[in-house]
PyMOL Python script that loads the backbone (N, CA, C, O; Angstrom):
from pymol import cmd

cmd.read_pdbstr("""\
ATOM      1  N   MET A   1       8.655  -9.803  -6.417  1.00  0.00           N
ATOM      2  CA  MET A   1       8.473 -11.230  -6.612  1.00  0.00           C
ATOM      3  C   MET A   1       7.134 -11.475  -7.296  1.00  0.00           C
ATOM      4  O   MET A   1       6.105 -10.944  -6.878  1.00  0.00           O
ATOM      5  N   ARG A   2       7.157 -12.271  -8.333  1.00  0.00           N
ATOM      6  CA  ARG A   2       5.945 -12.605  -9.066  1.00  0.00           C
ATOM      7  C   ARG A   2       5.315 -13.863  -8.479  1.00  0.00           C
ATOM      8  O   ARG A   2       6.018 -14.809  -8.124  1.00  0.00           O
ATOM      9  N   HIS A   3       4.006 -13.869  -8.379  1.00  0.00           N
ATOM     10  CA  HIS A   3       3.274 -15.024  -7.872  1.00  0.00           C
ATOM     11  C   HIS A   3       2.469 -15.627  -9.006  1.00  0.00           C
ATOM     12  O   HIS A   3       1.946 -14.912  -9.860  1.00  0.00           O
ATOM     13  N   THR A   4       2.374 -16.926  -9.006  1.00  0.00           N
ATOM     14  CA  THR A   4       1.570 -17.615  -9.991  1.00  0.00           C
ATOM     15  C   THR A   4       0.202 -17.870  -9.399  1.00  0.00           C
ATOM     16  O   THR A   4       0.043 -18.675  -8.482  1.00  0.00           O
ATOM     17  N   LEU A   5      -0.775 -17.177  -9.934  1.00  0.00           N
ATOM     18  CA  LEU A   5      -2.155 -17.350  -9.483  1.00  0.00           C
ATOM     19  C   LEU A   5      -2.908 -18.155 -10.525  1.00  0.00           C
ATOM     20  O   LEU A   5      -2.651 -18.012 -11.721  1.00  0.00           O
ATOM     21  N   PRO A   6      -3.825 -18.992 -10.096  1.00  0.00           N
ATOM     22  CA  PRO A   6      -4.649 -19.700 -11.082  1.00  0.00           C
ATOM     23  C   PRO A   6      -5.517 -18.703 -11.843  1.00  0.00           C
ATOM     24  O   PRO A   6      -5.750 -17.588 -11.376  1.00  0.00           O
ATOM     25  N   GLU A   7      -5.988 -19.107 -13.001  1.00  0.00           N
ATOM     26  CA  GLU A   7      -6.840 -18.221 -13.808  1.00  0.00           C
ATOM     27  C   GLU A   7      -8.170 -17.938 -13.109  1.00  0.00           C
ATOM     28  O   GLU A   7      -8.653 -16.806 -13.125  1.00  0.00           O
ATOM     29  N   THR A   8      -8.752 -18.952 -12.505  1.00  0.00           N
ATOM     30  CA  THR A   8     -10.019 -18.798 -11.796  1.00  0.00           C
ATOM     31  C   THR A   8      -9.940 -19.567 -10.491  1.00  0.00           C
ATOM     32  O   THR A   8      -9.012 -20.343 -10.263  1.00  0.00           O
ATOM     33  N   GLY A   9     -10.916 -19.345  -9.648  1.00  0.00           N
ATOM     34  CA  GLY A   9     -10.973 -20.063  -8.384  1.00  0.00           C
ATOM     35  C   GLY A   9     -11.018 -19.105  -7.213  1.00  0.00           C
ATOM     36  O   GLY A   9     -11.365 -17.933  -7.353  1.00  0.00           O
ATOM     37  N   TYR A  10     -10.659 -19.631  -6.060  1.00  0.00           N
ATOM     38  CA  TYR A  10     -10.731 -18.859  -4.829  1.00  0.00           C
ATOM     39  C   TYR A  10      -9.411 -18.923  -4.073  1.00  0.00           C
ATOM     40  O   TYR A  10      -8.651 -19.882  -4.204  1.00  0.00           O
ATOM     41  N   LEU A  11      -9.152 -17.890  -3.283  1.00  0.00           N
ATOM     42  CA  LEU A  11      -7.983 -17.841  -2.403  1.00  0.00           C
ATOM     43  C   LEU A  11      -8.449 -17.625  -0.977  1.00  0.00           C
ATOM     44  O   LEU A  11      -9.369 -16.849  -0.723  1.00  0.00           O
ATOM     45  N   ARG A  12      -7.808 -18.316  -0.050  1.00  0.00           N
ATOM     46  CA  ARG A  12      -8.045 -18.073   1.370  1.00  0.00           C
ATOM     47  C   ARG A  12      -7.146 -16.919   1.797  1.00  0.00           C
ATOM     48  O   ARG A  12      -6.211 -16.556   1.083  1.00  0.00           O
ATOM     49  N   LEU A  13      -7.430 -16.344   2.962  1.00  0.00           N
ATOM     50  CA  LEU A  13      -6.688 -15.174   3.426  1.00  0.00           C
ATOM     51  C   LEU A  13      -5.192 -15.459   3.559  1.00  0.00           C
ATOM     52  O   LEU A  13      -4.372 -14.622   3.183  1.00  0.00           O
ATOM     53  N   HIS A  14      -4.827 -16.626   4.089  1.00  0.00           N
ATOM     54  CA  HIS A  14      -3.403 -16.922   4.263  1.00  0.00           C
ATOM     55  C   HIS A  14      -2.664 -17.004   2.925  1.00  0.00           C
ATOM     56  O   HIS A  14      -1.450 -16.805   2.880  1.00  0.00           O
ATOM     57  N   GLN A  15      -3.377 -17.293   1.848  1.00  0.00           N
ATOM     58  CA  GLN A  15      -2.753 -17.318   0.529  1.00  0.00           C
ATOM     59  C   GLN A  15      -2.537 -15.904  -0.007  1.00  0.00           C
ATOM     60  O   GLN A  15      -1.655 -15.680  -0.836  1.00  0.00           O
ATOM     61  N   ILE A  16      -3.332 -14.962   0.459  1.00  0.00           N
ATOM     62  CA  ILE A  16      -3.234 -13.577  -0.014  1.00  0.00           C
ATOM     63  C   ILE A  16      -2.182 -12.814   0.783  1.00  0.00           C
ATOM     64  O   ILE A  16      -1.297 -12.188   0.199  1.00  0.00           O
ATOM     65  N   ILE A  17      -2.271 -12.862   2.119  1.00  0.00           N
ATOM     66  CA  ILE A  17      -1.357 -12.074   2.946  1.00  0.00           C
ATOM     67  C   ILE A  17      -0.146 -12.876   3.416  1.00  0.00           C
ATOM     68  O   ILE A  17       0.748 -12.331   4.065  1.00  0.00           O
ATOM     69  N   GLY A  18      -0.114 -14.165   3.093  1.00  0.00           N
ATOM     70  CA  GLY A  18       1.034 -15.001   3.436  1.00  0.00           C
ATOM     71  C   GLY A  18       0.925 -15.603   4.821  1.00  0.00           C
ATOM     72  O   GLY A  18       0.152 -15.155   5.667  1.00  0.00           O
ATOM     73  N   ALA A  19       1.729 -16.637   5.019  1.00  0.00           N
ATOM     74  CA  ALA A  19       1.796 -17.317   6.310  1.00  0.00           C
ATOM     75  C   ALA A  19       3.247 -17.760   6.527  1.00  0.00           C
ATOM     76  O   ALA A  19       3.598 -18.901   6.226  1.00  0.00           O
ATOM     77  N   PRO A  20       4.088 -16.864   7.048  1.00  0.00           N
ATOM     78  CA  PRO A  20       5.511 -17.184   7.193  1.00  0.00           C
ATOM     79  C   PRO A  20       5.802 -18.317   8.179  1.00  0.00           C
ATOM     80  O   PRO A  20       6.856 -18.947   8.094  1.00  0.00           O
ATOM     81  N   LYS A  21       4.891 -18.584   9.105  1.00  0.00           N
ATOM     82  CA  LYS A  21       5.121 -19.638  10.095  1.00  0.00           C
ATOM     83  C   LYS A  21       4.606 -20.998   9.641  1.00  0.00           C
ATOM     84  O   LYS A  21       4.803 -21.994  10.337  1.00  0.00           O
ATOM     85  N   ALA A  22       3.950 -21.054   8.484  1.00  0.00           N
ATOM     86  CA  ALA A  22       3.455 -22.328   7.959  1.00  0.00           C
ATOM     87  C   ALA A  22       4.641 -23.196   7.541  1.00  0.00           C
ATOM     88  O   ALA A  22       5.748 -22.694   7.350  1.00  0.00           O
ATOM     89  N   ASP A  23       4.405 -24.494   7.402  1.00  0.00           N
ATOM     90  CA  ASP A  23       5.473 -25.395   6.974  1.00  0.00           C
ATOM     91  C   ASP A  23       5.018 -26.118   5.718  1.00  0.00           C
ATOM     92  O   ASP A  23       4.235 -27.061   5.830  1.00  0.00           O
ATOM     93  N   PRO A  24       5.455 -25.739   4.551  1.00  0.00           N
ATOM     94  CA  PRO A  24       6.431 -24.689   4.242  1.00  0.00           C
ATOM     95  C   PRO A  24       5.775 -23.302   4.280  1.00  0.00           C
ATOM     96  O   PRO A  24       4.557 -23.186   4.150  1.00  0.00           O
ATOM     97  N   PRO A  25       6.579 -22.262   4.457  1.00  0.00           N
ATOM     98  CA  PRO A  25       6.030 -20.894   4.510  1.00  0.00           C
ATOM     99  C   PRO A  25       5.287 -20.537   3.223  1.00  0.00           C
ATOM    100  O   PRO A  25       5.670 -20.950   2.129  1.00  0.00           O
ATOM    101  N   ILE A  26       4.224 -19.766   3.381  1.00  0.00           N
ATOM    102  CA  ILE A  26       3.428 -19.320   2.232  1.00  0.00           C
ATOM    103  C   ILE A  26       3.771 -17.846   1.994  1.00  0.00           C
ATOM    104  O   ILE A  26       3.510 -17.007   2.856  1.00  0.00           O
ATOM    105  N   PRO A  27       4.354 -17.523   0.828  1.00  0.00           N
ATOM    106  CA  PRO A  27       4.709 -16.120   0.559  1.00  0.00           C
ATOM    107  C   PRO A  27       3.464 -15.266   0.350  1.00  0.00           C
ATOM    108  O   PRO A  27       2.439 -15.749  -0.130  1.00  0.00           O
ATOM    109  N   ALA A  28       3.566 -14.005   0.711  1.00  0.00           N
ATOM    110  CA  ALA A  28       2.438 -13.075   0.587  1.00  0.00           C
ATOM    111  C   ALA A  28       2.316 -12.555  -0.839  1.00  0.00           C
ATOM    112  O   ALA A  28       3.314 -12.213  -1.474  1.00  0.00           O
ATOM    113  N   ILE A  29       1.102 -12.499  -1.328  1.00  0.00           N
ATOM    114  CA  ILE A  29       0.817 -11.823  -2.594  1.00  0.00           C
ATOM    115  C   ILE A  29       0.682 -10.331  -2.298  1.00  0.00           C
ATOM    116  O   ILE A  29       1.194  -9.486  -3.033  1.00  0.00           O
ATOM    117  N   ILE A  30      -0.017 -10.030  -1.206  1.00  0.00           N
ATOM    118  CA  ILE A  30      -0.190  -8.657  -0.742  1.00  0.00           C
ATOM    119  C   ILE A  30       0.360  -8.623   0.687  1.00  0.00           C
ATOM    120  O   ILE A  30      -0.316  -9.062   1.617  1.00  0.00           O
ATOM    121  N   PRO A  31       1.566  -8.112   0.868  1.00  0.00           N
ATOM    122  CA  PRO A  31       2.241  -8.200   2.177  1.00  0.00           C
ATOM    123  C   PRO A  31       1.747  -7.173   3.201  1.00  0.00           C
ATOM    124  O   PRO A  31       2.370  -6.133   3.416  1.00  0.00           O
ATOM    125  N   ILE A  32       0.622  -7.494   3.820  1.00  0.00           N
ATOM    126  CA  ILE A  32       0.074  -6.646   4.878  1.00  0.00           C
ATOM    127  C   ILE A  32      -0.407  -7.542   6.008  1.00  0.00           C
ATOM    128  O   ILE A  32      -0.453  -8.764   5.863  1.00  0.00           O
ATOM    129  N   SER A  33      -0.763  -6.940   7.121  1.00  0.00           N
ATOM    130  CA  SER A  33      -1.247  -7.719   8.261  1.00  0.00           C
ATOM    131  C   SER A  33      -2.716  -8.091   8.067  1.00  0.00           C
ATOM    132  O   SER A  33      -3.427  -7.514   7.245  1.00  0.00           O
ATOM    133  N   LYS A  34      -3.134  -9.066   8.850  1.00  0.00           N
ATOM    134  CA  LYS A  34      -4.528  -9.526   8.806  1.00  0.00           C
ATOM    135  C   LYS A  34      -5.485  -8.388   9.177  1.00  0.00           C
ATOM    136  O   LYS A  34      -6.511  -8.202   8.523  1.00  0.00           O
ATOM    137  N   SER A  35      -5.152  -7.631  10.221  1.00  0.00           N
ATOM    138  CA  SER A  35      -6.047  -6.545  10.646  1.00  0.00           C
ATOM    139  C   SER A  35      -6.113  -5.430   9.599  1.00  0.00           C
ATOM    140  O   SER A  35      -7.171  -4.836   9.394  1.00  0.00           O
ATOM    141  N   THR A  36      -4.995  -5.145   8.941  1.00  0.00           N
ATOM    142  CA  THR A  36      -4.998  -4.144   7.877  1.00  0.00           C
ATOM    143  C   THR A  36      -5.852  -4.616   6.710  1.00  0.00           C
ATOM    144  O   THR A  36      -6.592  -3.833   6.116  1.00  0.00           O
ATOM    145  N   TRP A  37      -5.744  -5.911   6.384  1.00  0.00           N
ATOM    146  CA  TRP A  37      -6.556  -6.473   5.303  1.00  0.00           C
ATOM    147  C   TRP A  37      -8.046  -6.315   5.602  1.00  0.00           C
ATOM    148  O   TRP A  37      -8.804  -5.833   4.760  1.00  0.00           O
ATOM    149  N   TRP A  38      -8.465  -6.725   6.811  1.00  0.00           N
ATOM    150  CA  TRP A  38      -9.893  -6.659   7.144  1.00  0.00           C
ATOM    151  C   TRP A  38     -10.392  -5.224   7.222  1.00  0.00           C
ATOM    152  O   TRP A  38     -11.536  -4.950   6.860  1.00  0.00           O
ATOM    153  N   ALA A  39      -9.549  -4.298   7.691  1.00  0.00           N
ATOM    154  CA  ALA A  39      -9.941  -2.885   7.698  1.00  0.00           C
ATOM    155  C   ALA A  39     -10.118  -2.387   6.265  1.00  0.00           C
ATOM    156  O   ALA A  39     -11.032  -1.611   5.986  1.00  0.00           O
ATOM    157  N   GLY A  40      -9.246  -2.830   5.356  1.00  0.00           N
ATOM    158  CA  GLY A  40      -9.357  -2.457   3.949  1.00  0.00           C
ATOM    159  C   GLY A  40     -10.585  -3.047   3.283  1.00  0.00           C
ATOM    160  O   GLY A  40     -11.201  -2.402   2.435  1.00  0.00           O
ATOM    161  N   VAL A  41     -10.949  -4.269   3.659  1.00  0.00           N
ATOM    162  CA  VAL A  41     -12.178  -4.877   3.133  1.00  0.00           C
ATOM    163  C   VAL A  41     -13.375  -4.066   3.605  1.00  0.00           C
ATOM    164  O   VAL A  41     -14.279  -3.767   2.825  1.00  0.00           O
ATOM    165  N   LYS A  42     -13.376  -3.712   4.885  1.00  0.00           N
ATOM    166  CA  LYS A  42     -14.493  -2.940   5.452  1.00  0.00           C
ATOM    167  C   LYS A  42     -14.631  -1.573   4.784  1.00  0.00           C
ATOM    168  O   LYS A  42     -15.743  -1.106   4.540  1.00  0.00           O
ATOM    169  N   SER A  43     -13.484  -0.930   4.487  1.00  0.00           N
ATOM    170  CA  SER A  43     -13.529   0.402   3.876  1.00  0.00           C
ATOM    171  C   SER A  43     -13.755   0.365   2.367  1.00  0.00           C
ATOM    172  O   SER A  43     -14.032   1.398   1.757  1.00  0.00           O
ATOM    173  N   GLY A  44     -13.638  -0.819   1.759  1.00  0.00           N
ATOM    174  CA  GLY A  44     -13.830  -0.926   0.321  1.00  0.00           C
ATOM    175  C   GLY A  44     -12.543  -0.874  -0.481  1.00  0.00           C
ATOM    176  O   GLY A  44     -12.586  -0.964  -1.708  1.00  0.00           O
ATOM    177  N   ARG A  45     -11.410  -0.733   0.171  1.00  0.00           N
ATOM    178  CA  ARG A  45     -10.117  -0.693  -0.544  1.00  0.00           C
ATOM    179  C   ARG A  45      -9.772  -2.054  -1.130  1.00  0.00           C
ATOM    180  O   ARG A  45      -9.260  -2.131  -2.246  1.00  0.00           O
ATOM    181  N   TYR A  46     -10.045  -3.132  -0.394  1.00  0.00           N
ATOM    182  CA  TYR A  46      -9.734  -4.488  -0.830  1.00  0.00           C
ATOM    183  C   TYR A  46     -11.017  -5.195  -1.252  1.00  0.00           C
ATOM    184  O   TYR A  46     -12.107  -4.811  -0.828  1.00  0.00           O
ATOM    185  N   PRO A  47     -10.891  -6.222  -2.081  1.00  0.00           N
ATOM    186  CA  PRO A  47     -12.086  -6.922  -2.589  1.00  0.00           C
ATOM    187  C   PRO A  47     -12.933  -7.544  -1.473  1.00  0.00           C
ATOM    188  O   PRO A  47     -12.427  -7.902  -0.410  1.00  0.00           O
ATOM    189  N   CYS A  48     -14.213  -7.658  -1.742  1.00  0.00           N
ATOM    190  CA  CYS A  48     -15.146  -8.279  -0.801  1.00  0.00           C
ATOM    191  C   CYS A  48     -15.000  -9.792  -0.845  1.00  0.00           C
ATOM    192  O   CYS A  48     -14.793 -10.374  -1.910  1.00  0.00           O
ATOM    193  N   PRO A  49     -15.108 -10.423   0.313  1.00  0.00           N
ATOM    194  CA  PRO A  49     -15.001 -11.877   0.358  1.00  0.00           C
ATOM    195  C   PRO A  49     -16.322 -12.564   0.033  1.00  0.00           C
ATOM    196  O   PRO A  49     -17.378 -11.936  -0.041  1.00  0.00           O
ATOM    197  N   LYS A  50     -16.225 -13.849  -0.154  1.00  0.00           N
ATOM    198  CA  LYS A  50     -17.396 -14.719  -0.306  1.00  0.00           C
ATOM    199  C   LYS A  50     -17.339 -15.730   0.827  1.00  0.00           C
ATOM    200  O   LYS A  50     -16.262 -16.199   1.195  1.00  0.00           O
ATOM    201  N   LYS A  51     -18.490 -16.061   1.375  1.00  0.00           N
ATOM    202  CA  LYS A  51     -18.565 -17.076   2.430  1.00  0.00           C
ATOM    203  C   LYS A  51     -18.976 -18.395   1.787  1.00  0.00           C
ATOM    204  O   LYS A  51     -20.033 -18.483   1.162  1.00  0.00           O
ATOM    205  N   LEU A  52     -18.137 -19.421   1.940  1.00  0.00           N
ATOM    206  CA  LEU A  52     -18.471 -20.747   1.444  1.00  0.00           C
ATOM    207  C   LEU A  52     -19.083 -21.612   2.530  1.00  0.00           C
ATOM    208  O   LEU A  52     -19.677 -22.652   2.245  1.00  0.00           O
ATOM    209  N   GLY A  53     -18.938 -21.187   3.759  1.00  0.00           N
ATOM    210  CA  GLY A  53     -19.476 -21.904   4.900  1.00  0.00           C
ATOM    211  C   GLY A  53     -19.324 -21.034   6.125  1.00  0.00           C
ATOM    212  O   GLY A  53     -18.804 -19.923   6.028  1.00  0.00           O
ATOM    213  N   PRO A  54     -19.768 -21.512   7.282  1.00  0.00           N
ATOM    214  CA  PRO A  54     -19.700 -20.674   8.478  1.00  0.00           C
ATOM    215  C   PRO A  54     -18.279 -20.285   8.882  1.00  0.00           C
ATOM    216  O   PRO A  54     -18.087 -19.251   9.522  1.00  0.00           O
ATOM    217  N   ARG A  55     -17.275 -21.095   8.520  1.00  0.00           N
ATOM    218  CA  ARG A  55     -15.892 -20.789   8.889  1.00  0.00           C
ATOM    219  C   ARG A  55     -14.963 -20.731   7.686  1.00  0.00           C
ATOM    220  O   ARG A  55     -13.744 -20.819   7.833  1.00  0.00           O
ATOM    221  N   ILE A  56     -15.537 -20.583   6.496  1.00  0.00           N
ATOM    222  CA  ILE A  56     -14.727 -20.555   5.279  1.00  0.00           C
ATOM    223  C   ILE A  56     -15.009 -19.267   4.519  1.00  0.00           C
ATOM    224  O   ILE A  56     -16.100 -19.075   3.981  1.00  0.00           O
ATOM    225  N   THR A  57     -14.015 -18.391   4.481  1.00  0.00           N
ATOM    226  CA  THR A  57     -14.104 -17.125   3.760  1.00  0.00           C
ATOM    227  C   THR A  57     -13.051 -17.150   2.659  1.00  0.00           C
ATOM    228  O   THR A  57     -11.898 -17.503   2.905  1.00  0.00           O
ATOM    229  N   VAL A  58     -13.447 -16.776   1.448  1.00  0.00           N
ATOM    230  CA  VAL A  58     -12.537 -16.804   0.307  1.00  0.00           C
ATOM    231  C   VAL A  58     -12.704 -15.538  -0.524  1.00  0.00           C
ATOM    232  O   VAL A  58     -13.677 -14.798  -0.377  1.00  0.00           O
ATOM    233  N   TRP A  59     -11.727 -15.308  -1.402  1.00  0.00           N
ATOM    234  CA  TRP A  59     -11.771 -14.212  -2.354  1.00  0.00           C
ATOM    235  C   TRP A  59     -11.572 -14.794  -3.736  1.00  0.00           C
ATOM    236  O   TRP A  59     -10.766 -15.705  -3.923  1.00  0.00           O
ATOM    237  N   ARG A  60     -12.303 -14.274  -4.702  1.00  0.00           N
ATOM    238  CA  ARG A  60     -12.152 -14.737  -6.080  1.00  0.00           C
ATOM    239  C   ARG A  60     -10.788 -14.310  -6.613  1.00  0.00           C
ATOM    240  O   ARG A  60     -10.360 -13.177  -6.393  1.00  0.00           O
ATOM    241  N   VAL A  61     -10.105 -15.214  -7.311  1.00  0.00           N
ATOM    242  CA  VAL A  61      -8.805 -14.900  -7.906  1.00  0.00           C
ATOM    243  C   VAL A  61      -8.939 -13.714  -8.850  1.00  0.00           C
ATOM    244  O   VAL A  61      -8.056 -12.857  -8.898  1.00  0.00           O
ATOM    245  N   GLU A  62     -10.022 -13.659  -9.592  1.00  0.00           N
ATOM    246  CA  GLU A  62     -10.226 -12.563 -10.530  1.00  0.00           C
ATOM    247  C   GLU A  62     -10.261 -11.213  -9.818  1.00  0.00           C
ATOM    248  O   GLU A  62      -9.733 -10.226 -10.331  1.00  0.00           O
ATOM    249  N   ASP A  63     -10.884 -11.164  -8.633  1.00  0.00           N
ATOM    250  CA  ASP A  63     -10.947  -9.916  -7.866  1.00  0.00           C
ATOM    251  C   ASP A  63      -9.557  -9.513  -7.347  1.00  0.00           C
ATOM    252  O   ASP A  63      -9.214  -8.331  -7.338  1.00  0.00           O
ATOM    253  N   ILE A  64      -8.772 -10.492  -6.919  1.00  0.00           N
ATOM    254  CA  ILE A  64      -7.419 -10.202  -6.439  1.00  0.00           C
ATOM    255  C   ILE A  64      -6.547  -9.718  -7.595  1.00  0.00           C
ATOM    256  O   ILE A  64      -5.790  -8.761  -7.438  1.00  0.00           O
ATOM    257  N   ARG A  65      -6.647 -10.374  -8.760  1.00  0.00           N
ATOM    258  CA  ARG A  65      -5.892  -9.921  -9.944  1.00  0.00           C
ATOM    259  C   ARG A  65      -6.273  -8.480 -10.325  1.00  0.00           C
ATOM    260  O   ARG A  65      -5.401  -7.665 -10.624  1.00  0.00           O
ATOM    261  N   ALA A  66      -7.563  -8.175 -10.312  1.00  0.00           N
ATOM    262  CA  ALA A  66      -8.018  -6.819 -10.657  1.00  0.00           C
ATOM    263  C   ALA A  66      -7.480  -5.808  -9.653  1.00  0.00           C
ATOM    264  O   ALA A  66      -7.060  -4.718 -10.041  1.00  0.00           O
ATOM    265  N   PHE A  67      -7.488  -6.154  -8.368  1.00  0.00           N
ATOM    266  CA  PHE A  67      -6.951  -5.256  -7.360  1.00  0.00           C
ATOM    267  C   PHE A  67      -5.465  -5.014  -7.589  1.00  0.00           C
ATOM    268  O   PHE A  67      -5.009  -3.873  -7.526  1.00  0.00           O
ATOM    269  N   ILE A  68      -4.706  -6.071  -7.853  1.00  0.00           N
ATOM    270  CA  ILE A  68      -3.270  -5.929  -8.079  1.00  0.00           C
ATOM    271  C   ILE A  68      -2.996  -5.071  -9.303  1.00  0.00           C
ATOM    272  O   ILE A  68      -2.078  -4.251  -9.287  1.00  0.00           O
ATOM    273  N   SER A  69      -3.772  -5.244 -10.358  1.00  0.00           N
ATOM    274  CA  SER A  69      -3.545  -4.442 -11.563  1.00  0.00           C
ATOM    275  C   SER A  69      -3.898  -2.968 -11.346  1.00  0.00           C
ATOM    276  O   SER A  69      -3.317  -2.097 -11.993  1.00  0.00           O
ATOM    277  N   ARG A  70      -4.846  -2.678 -10.443  1.00  0.00           N
ATOM    278  CA  ARG A  70      -5.201  -1.288 -10.121  1.00  0.00           C
ATOM    279  C   ARG A  70      -4.173  -0.645  -9.209  1.00  0.00           C
ATOM    280  O   ARG A  70      -3.841   0.530  -9.367  1.00  0.00           O
ATOM    281  N   ASP A  71      -3.671  -1.414  -8.257  1.00  0.00           N
ATOM    282  CA  ASP A  71      -2.767  -0.879  -7.238  1.00  0.00           C
ATOM    283  C   ASP A  71      -1.345  -1.338  -7.550  1.00  0.00           C
ATOM    284  O   ASP A  71      -0.924  -2.398  -7.087  1.00  0.00           O
ATOM    285  N   THR A  72      -0.611  -0.561  -8.321  1.00  0.00           N
ATOM    286  CA  THR A  72       0.715  -0.965  -8.777  1.00  0.00           C
ATOM    287  C   THR A  72       1.722  -1.140  -7.628  1.00  0.00           C
ATOM    288  O   THR A  72       2.733  -1.819  -7.805  1.00  0.00           O
ATOM    289  N   ASN A  73       1.468  -0.549  -6.470  1.00  0.00           N
ATOM    290  CA  ASN A  73       2.376  -0.735  -5.338  1.00  0.00           C
ATOM    291  C   ASN A  73       2.376  -2.181  -4.850  1.00  0.00           C
ATOM    292  O   ASN A  73       3.385  -2.648  -4.322  1.00  0.00           O
ATOM    293  N   VAL A  74       1.278  -2.891  -5.015  1.00  0.00           N
ATOM    294  CA  VAL A  74       1.153  -4.264  -4.556  1.00  0.00           C
ATOM    295  C   VAL A  74       1.855  -5.205  -5.521  1.00  0.00           C
ATOM    296  O   VAL A  74       2.461  -6.188  -5.093  1.00  0.00           O
ATOM    297  N   ALA A  75       1.785  -4.923  -6.808  1.00  0.00           N
ATOM    298  CA  ALA A  75       2.301  -5.847  -7.820  1.00  0.00           C
ATOM    299  C   ALA A  75       3.818  -5.962  -7.792  1.00  0.00           C
ATOM    300  O   ALA A  75       4.346  -6.981  -8.237  1.00  0.00           O
ATOM    301  N   GLU A  76       4.522  -4.999  -7.307  1.00  0.00           N
ATOM    302  CA  GLU A  76       5.996  -5.044  -7.306  1.00  0.00           C
ATOM    303  C   GLU A  76       6.559  -5.272  -5.942  1.00  0.00           C
ATOM    304  O   GLU A  76       7.777  -5.334  -5.779  1.00  0.00           O
TER     305      GLU A  76
END
""", "prot")
cmd.dss("prot")
cmd.show_as("cartoon", "prot")
cmd.util.cbc("prot")
cmd.orient("prot")
C-alpha cells in the first residue's frame, strides 16, 4: 500500500506506525509496534525524533522518506 506523505513537515508517531483503533483508523506507514519503534530509534535503525514541546515528539517527513527508500522491506 502506498502512502501519500507531504513533501516537508513533521509526523507524529501514530502517523508512522498507525493507529487502528482511531476513528477513522490511521494506516501504518511502517507497520511495527510502538516498543519496536522506540528500540529502533535508540539503536539508530530508525530516524531520530525532534521535540517540539515537553509532550510533543515528531519526525521529519524527509527522514522518514529517506528511511523508507533505504529499507525496501518497509516500502512494500
